[in-house]
N, C-alpha and C positions, 0 to 999 in steps of 0.2 A: 428626551422624546423623539429624538432621532434626527436625521438628516433633512429629511423632507419638511418636518415641522420647523426645523432653525432657519432653512431656507425662506420659508413662508413668513416667518416673523421678521427676517432680516428686509424683506422686499417691502413689507408692511411698514417697518419702522425707520428705514433709510430715508434721512433728510439731507441734503447738502446745503448748506445755507451760502455757499459760495456760488451757485448755480443761480442763474435767471429762470431757469424751467427745470422742470424734472423728467423731461423727456426720455433720459436713459432708463429711469425706473419705470416705465410705463409698461403695464401689464394688459396683455388683450384682454377686453371684455366684450363680447358680441353684444349687441344692441338686443335687448329682450322684447320679444314680441308683444309682451305686457305694457310695455311703455309706451305704446300708441293704440294698437289694436290686437286682436288674436287674429292669426293665421295659421290654422292647423296643418295647411298643407305645407306651410313653409317652415313652421316648427318640426314637422316631421322630417323635412330634410335636413335642417341643421343637426339635429339629432343623428341622423343617420351620417351625416360629414363627420361629425365628432367621433364616432364610431370606426369610420371606414377612411380617415384622411389620408393613410399611406396607400391606399388603392388609385390607380388612375381614373380619373374622373372627367366627364364631359358633361356639358349643358343638357343633350339629349337624356343622359342617364339620370340627372338630377330632377329634369323635369318629368320623366318618368316617376322617379320616386314621390314626387308631390302629386302627381295625378293630374297635372296640368298641361297645357301646351307650352312649347319653349318661350314663345313671346311672353305670354301672362306668367308664367314661371320668374322669367327674369325682370320683369316689371314688378310684380309682388316681392320677390325676394331683396330686391334694392329698398323697396319701400319699407319691408320689415326689419331689416337689417342695417341698412345705411350703405351697404356695400355691395359690390357684384360679388356672384359665386365664387370665381376665382380668387377676388381678394380676400374674401372669408376664409377659402380654404388655405390660402397662403398664410393668413394669420394664425390660423389651426396649427399649421405645421411648424410655424416659427415657434409658437408656444411649446407645441410637445418637444421640439429639438432643445429649446431652452431648458425645459424642465429635465430632460435625460443629461443634459452637458452639467446641471447643476447636483443631480441626487444618482447618477450614475458613473460606472468607471469606465463608460463606452468611450471611444475615439469619436470625432468628428464625422470620419469616413463611415464608421458604422452605424452612427446615429443619421447620417445623410441616407443610408440604404433603408434603414428602418423607418423613416418618416415618409420618404417617398420623394 
């Protein structure tokens, strides 16, 4: 089935009975806006961030993407995702880097540049 499928299966099926927690096996899953309420403005920003995580980003740009003022955007983003925009972006980048390390032949330096 290929390297990507085998990697996904390994992550799903890994259990280490000698550990008290499975933290090393944690995979970032963003809180869905459907879990509490629907905030289409924030969902639009989350989707934009997922497509553009390698670009330089600041709060003003994200607020503009949402169509909200900066303070309103920050408050609503935190409520919708449980994270600050910077933490959310960092997690997206970490997961993208992890994925590339697992399924590509690229080195850490090259992935660092690609991820942003």
